[in-house]
C-alpha positions in Angstrom: -16.0 -11.4 -11.6 -17.9 -8.6 -13.3 -18.5 -7.2 -9.8 -14.8 -7.3 -9.0 -14.0 -5.5 -12.3 -16.5 -2.8 -11.5 -15.2 -2.4 -8.0 -11.6 -2.1 -9.3 -12.4 0.6 -11.8 -11.7 3.4 -9.3 -8.0 2.3 -9.0 -7.5 2.2 -12.8 -9.1 5.7 -13.2 -6.8 7.0 -10.5 -3.8 5.3 -12.1 -4.6 6.8 -15.5 -5.0 10.3 -14.1 -1.7 9.9 -12.1 0.1 8.8 -15.3 -1.0 12.0 -17.2 -0.3 14.4 -14.3 3.0 12.9 -13.4 4.2 12.8 -17.1 3.3 16.5 -17.2 5.1 17.2 -13.9 8.3 15.3 -14.9 8.3 16.9 -18.3 8.1 20.4 -16.8 10.6 20.1 -13.9 13.8 19.3 -15.9 12.8 21.9 -18.5 12.6 24.4 -15.6 16.3 24.0 -15.0 17.0 24.7 -18.7 14.8 27.8 -18.4 16.8 29.0 -15.4 20.0 28.4 -17.3 18.5 30.5 -20.1 17.9 33.2 -17.5 21.6 32.9 -16.5 20.6 31.6 -13.0 23.3 30.2 -10.7 23.4 26.6 -9.2 22.3 28.0 -5.9 19.3 29.6 -7.6 18.4 26.2 -9.2 18.4 24.8 -5.6 16.3 27.7 -4.4 13.7 27.1 -7.1 13.7 23.4 -6.4 13.1 24.2 -2.7 10.3 26.7 -3.6 8.4 23.7 -5.2 7.9 22.3 -1.7 7.2 25.5 0.4 3.4 25.7 0.1 3.0 21.9 0.5 5.1 22.0 3.7 2.7 24.3 5.5 -0.6 22.8 4.1 0.0 19.0 4.0 -1.6 18.2 7.4 -4.6 20.4 6.7 -5.1 18.8 3.3 -4.8 15.3 4.8 -7.5 16.0 7.3 -9.7 17.4 4.5 -9.1 14.3 2.4 -10.0 12.1 5.3 -13.4 13.9 5.7 -14.2 14.2 2.0 -17.0 12.0 0.7 -15.8 11.6 -2.9 -12.1 12.1 -3.6 -12.4 12.3 -7.4 -13.0 16.1 -7.3 -10.1 16.6 -5.0 -7.8 14.7 -7.4 -9.1 16.8 -10.3 -8.3 20.0 -8.4 -4.8 18.8 -7.9 -4.4 18.2 -11.6 -5.8 21.6 -12.4 -3.4 23.4 -10.1 -0.5 21.4 -11.6 -1.6 22.7 -15.0 -1.8 26.3 -13.7 1.7 26.0 -12.3 3.1 24.7 -15.6 1.5 27.6 -17.4 3.0 30.0 -15.0 6.4 28.6 -15.7 5.9 29.1 -19.4 5.0 32.7 -18.9 7.5 33.6 -16.1 10.0 36.3 -17.4 12.5 36.0 -14.5 13.9 33.5 -11.9 11.7 35.0 -9.1 8.5 34.3 -10.9 9.8 30.9 -12.0 10.2 30.1 -8.3 6.6 31.3 -7.6 5.2 29.2 -10.4 7.2 26.2 -9.1 5.5 26.7 -5.7 2.1 26.5 -7.4 3.2 23.4 -9.2 4.3 21.8 -6.0 0.9 22.6 -4.4 -0.9 20.9 -7.2 1.2 17.8 -6.9 0.5 17.7 -3.1 -3.3 18.0 -3.6 -3.2 15.3 -6.2 -1.0 12.9 -4.2 -2.8 13.3 -0.9 -6.2 12.7 -2.5 -4.8 9.7 -4.5 -3.1 8.1 -1.5 -6.1 8.7 0.7 -8.3 6.9 -1.9 -6.0 3.8 -1.8 -5.9 3.8 2.0 -9.7 4.2 2.2 -11.0 1.9 -0.5 -8.4 -0.9 -0.6 -8.6 -3.8 2.0 -5.5 -4.2 4.1 -4.2 -7.2 2.2 -4.4 -5.2 -1.0 -2.6 -2.1 0.2 0.7 -3.0 -1.4 -1.0 -3.6 -4.7 -2.9 -0.3 -4.6 0.0 1.8 -3.5 2.3 -0.2 -5.9 0.1 0.6 -9.0 -0.4 4.2 -7.9 3.3 4.8 -7.5 4.0 2.8 -10.7 1.9 5.4 -12.5 4.2 8.0 -11.0 7.3 6.1 -12.2 5.8 5.9 -15.7 5.4 9.6 -15.6 9.0 10.0 -14.4 10.0 7.9 -17.4 7.8 9.5 -20.1 8.0 13.1 -18.9 11.8 13.7 -19.1 12.0 11.7 -22.4 9.3 13.9 -24.0 10.9 17.1 -22.6 14.4 16.1 -23.9 13.0 15.3 -27.3 11.3 18.7 -27.5 14.4 20.5 -26.5 16.5 18.5 -29.0 20.2 17.7 -29.1 21.7 21.2 -28.7 22.0 23.7 -25.8 20.6 26.5 -27.9 23.0 29.2 -26.6 20.2 31.7 -25.9 18.8 31.6 -29.4 15.1 32.4 -30.0 14.5 28.9 -31.2 15.9 27.4 -28.0 13.7 29.8 -25.9 10.7 28.9 -28.0 11.4 25.1 -27.5 11.5 25.6 -23.7 8.3 27.6 -23.6 6.5 25.0 -25.9 7.6 22.2 -23.7 6.2 23.9 -20.6 2.8 24.6 -22.4 2.6 20.9 -23.4 3.1 19.9 -19.8 0.3 22.3 -18.7 -2.1 20.8 -21.4 -1.2 17.2 -20.4 -2.0 17.8 -16.7 -5.4 19.3 -17.6 -6.1 16.3 -19.7 -6.4 14.3 -16.4 -9.5 16.3 -15.4 -12.1 14.3 -17.4 -11.0 11.0 -15.9 -11.8 12.3 -12.4 -15.0 14.0 -13.3 -16.7 11.0 -15.0 -20.2 10.2 -13.6 -18.7 6.9 -12.2 -16.0 8.9 -10.3 -13.5 7.6 -7.8 -15.8 6.4 -5.2 -18.0 4.4 -7.5 -17.7 0.7 -6.9 -14.9 1.3 -4.4 -16.8 0.7 -1.1 -15.2 -2.7 -0.9 -11.8 -4.0 -2.0 -11.3 -6.3 -4.9 -11.5 -9.3 -2.7 -14.8 -8.3 -1.2 -13.2 -7.5 2.2 -14.1 -4.2 3.8 -11.3 -1.7 4.1 -10.0 -0.3 7.4 -12.1 2.8 7.1 -15.2 0.9 6.3 -14.8 -1.4 9.3 -14.5 1.7 11.5 -17.6 3.1 9.9 -19.5 -0.1 10.4 -18.5 -0.2 14.1 -19.8 3.4 14.5 -23.1 2.4 12.8 -23.5 -0.5 15.3 -23.2 1.9 18.2 -19.5 1.8 18.8 -17.6 5.1 18.9 -14.9 5.6 16.3 -11.5 4.2 17.1 -10.0 7.7 17.0 -12.2 8.7 19.9 -12.0 5.6 22.1 -8.3 4.7 22.1 -6.1 7.4 20.6 -8.1 10.5 20.2 -7.8 13.0 17.4 -5.2 12.4 14.8 -2.8 15.3 15.5 0.7 15.7 14.2 2.3 14.9 17.6 0.2 11.8 18.2 1.0 10.4 14.7 4.7 11.0 15.1 4.6 9.2 18.5 3.4 6.0 16.9 6.4 3.6 16.9 8.2 3.5 13.6 6.4 6.4 11.9 9.3 8.9 12.3 11.8 6.4 10.9 9.5 5.5 7.9 9.2 9.3 7.2 12.9 9.8 7.3 13.4 7.0 4.7 10.6 8.4 2.5 12.2 11.9 2.7 15.6 10.7 1.6 14.2 8.7 -1.3 12.0 11.6 -2.6 14.8 14.1 -2.1 17.0 12.0 -4.4 14.4 12.1 -7.2 14.1 15.9 -6.9 17.9 16.4 -6.9 18.4 14.2 -9.9 15.7 16.1 -11.8 17.0 19.5 -10.9 20.8 18.9 -10.9 21.5 16.2 -13.5 20.8 18.8 -16.3 23.3 21.1 -14.6 26.0 18.4 -14.5 25.2 17.5 -18.1 25.5 21.1 -19.3 29.0 21.3 -17.8 29.9 18.0 -19.5 28.5 19.1 -22.9 25.7 16.4 -22.8 22.6 17.6 -24.7 19.1 17.7 -23.2 17.8 14.8 -25.3 20.4 12.5 -23.7 19.6 13.8 -20.2 15.9 13.2 -20.8 16.6 9.6 -22.0 18.8 9.0 -18.9 16.1 10.3 -16.5 13.6 8.1 -18.4 15.7 5.0 -17.8 15.6 5.8 -14.1 11.8 6.1 -14.2 11.4 2.9 -16.3 13.5 0.9 -13.8 11.2 2.1 -11.0 8.1 0.9 -13.0 9.7 -2.5 -13.2 10.5 -2.8 -9.5 7.1 -1.5 -8.5 5.3 -4.0 -10.8 7.0 -6.8 -8.8 6.6 -5.2 -5.4 3.7 -7.3 -4.1 5.5 -10.5 -5.0 8.8 -9.3 -3.5 7.0 -8.0 -0.4 5.5 -11.4 0.3 8.8 -13.3 -0.1 11.3 -10.9 1.4 9.4 -8.7 3.8 8.9 -4.9 3.8 11.8 -4.1 6.1 14.4 -6.0 4.0 13.1 -4.3 0.8 13.2 -0.9 2.3 16.8 -1.4 3.5 17.8 -2.7 0.0 16.1 0.4 -1.5 18.0 2.8 0.6 21.5 1.2 0.4 21.2 0.1 -3.2 20.1 3.6 -4.5 22.8 5.3 -2.4 25.5 3.0 -3.9 24.3 3.1 -7.6 23.6 6.8 -7.9 27.1 8.0 -6.8 28.3 7.0 -10.3 26.1 8.8 -12.9 27.7 12.3 -12.4 31.1 10.7 -13.1 30.0 8.8 -16.1 27.8 11.2 -18.1 30.4 11.3 -20.8 29.6 7.6 -21.4 25.8 7.6 -21.6 25.4 3.8 -21.7 27.4 3.4 -18.5 25.5 6.3 -16.8 22.2 4.8 -18.0 23.2 1.4 -16.4 23.9 3.0 -13.0 20.6 5.0 -13.3 18.7 1.9 -14.1 20.0 0.1 -11.1 19.4 3.1 -8.9 15.9 3.4 -10.3 15.1 -0.2 -9.4 16.0 0.4 -5.8 14.4 3.9 -5.6 11.1 2.4 -7.0 10.7 0.0 -4.1 11.0 2.5 -1.2 8.2 5.0 -1.7 5.2 2.5 -1.8 6.7 0.5 1.1 6.9 3.6 3.3 3.3 4.5 2.3 2.2 1.0 3.4 4.3 1.0 6.6 2.9 4.4 7.7 -0.7 3.5 6.8 -0.6 0.2 8.7 1.2 1.7 11.7 -1.7 3.9 12.7 -5.4 3.3 13.5 -7.5 3.0 10.3 -9.3 6.4 10.8 -5.9 8.1 11.0 -4.6 6.9 7.7 -5.4 10.0 5.7 -3.8 12.4 8.2 -0.9 10.0 8.7 -0.1 9.8 5.0 -0.4 13.6 4.9 2.2 13.8 7.7 4.4 11.6 5.7 4.0 13.9 2.7 4.7 16.9 5.0 8.0 15.3 6.0 8.7 14.7 2.3 8.1 18.4 1.6 10.3 19.5 4.5 13.1 17.4 2.9 12.3 18.9 -0.5 12.8 22.4 1.0 15.9 21.5 3.0 17.8 19.2 0.7 17.7 21.4 -2.4 18.9 24.3 -0.4 21.8 22.2 1.0 22.4 20.8 -2.4 22.5 24.3 -3.9 25.1 25.3 -1.3 27.2 22.2 -2.0 26.9 22.7 -5.8 28.0 26.3 -5.5 31.2 25.3 -3.8 32.0 21.9 -5.2 30.0 21.7 -8.5 26.6 20.3 -9.3 27.6 16.7 -8.9 28.1 17.3 -5.2 24.3 17.9 -4.9 23.7 14.3 -6.0 26.4 12.9 -3.8 24.9 14.7 -0.8 21.6 12.9 -1.3 23.4 9.6 -1.7 24.8 10.2 1.8 21.3 10.9 3.2 20.1 7.6 1.7 22.9 5.7 3.4 22.3 7.4 6.7 18.6 6.5 6.6 19.5 2.9 5.8 21.9 2.8 8.8 19.1 4.2 11.1 16.8 1.5 9.9 19.4 -1.3 10.2 20.2 -0.4 13.8 16.6 0.3 14.9 15.3 -2.5 17.2 
């Protein structure tokens, strides 16, 4: 048992670092919308800045995935991601106009990508196959905890009023962004401890070798790596040709786009309805808390219901529940109830798509395959906010959220009719 505890330490260090960095990220991103409102930006500009968050990750995800798959120790890579997140948040605090807010948002997105690829690759590399749901579940649960704590903290810092361009309001926005930067940098010591991420992680908690270790063991015994014998190098085209991978990526894209649109556009809807930032932060926190709950039960649900059924429930359930919050913001308890239900369903989808992609490809391809999944996510995070900004410009900010509900439902239909 002491050995099991020591071997599991890498996961809990990773989860703690993820909690800090994602709390910072989800504090900063809703506050960014209020900063843009302070700069008198339009709804389309809000969508443009939200899209800028994913531009750098879109063009670098595959390269970073290959880098993570070759890295000996992933702790330093996770730390670099946290540092870049902190730099992006500091840039947002200092940005004097919408163009520089967009540039800082791009840096923020790059830090999030580096952190996420390194963290996902660590789970895929060090956890045995029968523990992947647990590893990805806890890792994404830390993300959900950050999605709960970050908006709540940001809303409390901004308070109950809209500020109306007062110096105090501007100072509150800047202070919140600096707090986010400091919180992200606080994750660095966890990843730079002497017993960093790879310590005690060469085997999973059950003592079974992970897929990557089994491949390495075969190579040491004189067998060439799987990637060279049966499928070759893990390229983008080859990964996408693996049955099911494209469908899993589409589901992941729709789920993540909904999170981004809620973070960017719910404050806009609330501003028009006269709902203060503190209430918006609490509502976004309810969504994050619900996702923590569903992810905590993910291994149990997965064993009993199956991954496909859970993913379908995630897509359809989130699409149905999240149509309502823009219509009910004037009644915060009712809006919170819909966001709670939507958060339960949203929380299931992301870790399931990670597991489905990781298990669909050969073990040596897992790092690049998860990076391809993230690249698809980032493509959605560029395209969907731009489309949402156009919809919001013509039909109001609520249309941005409804557009994502439609994307979730379409992804669910594709999954349901796929053989």
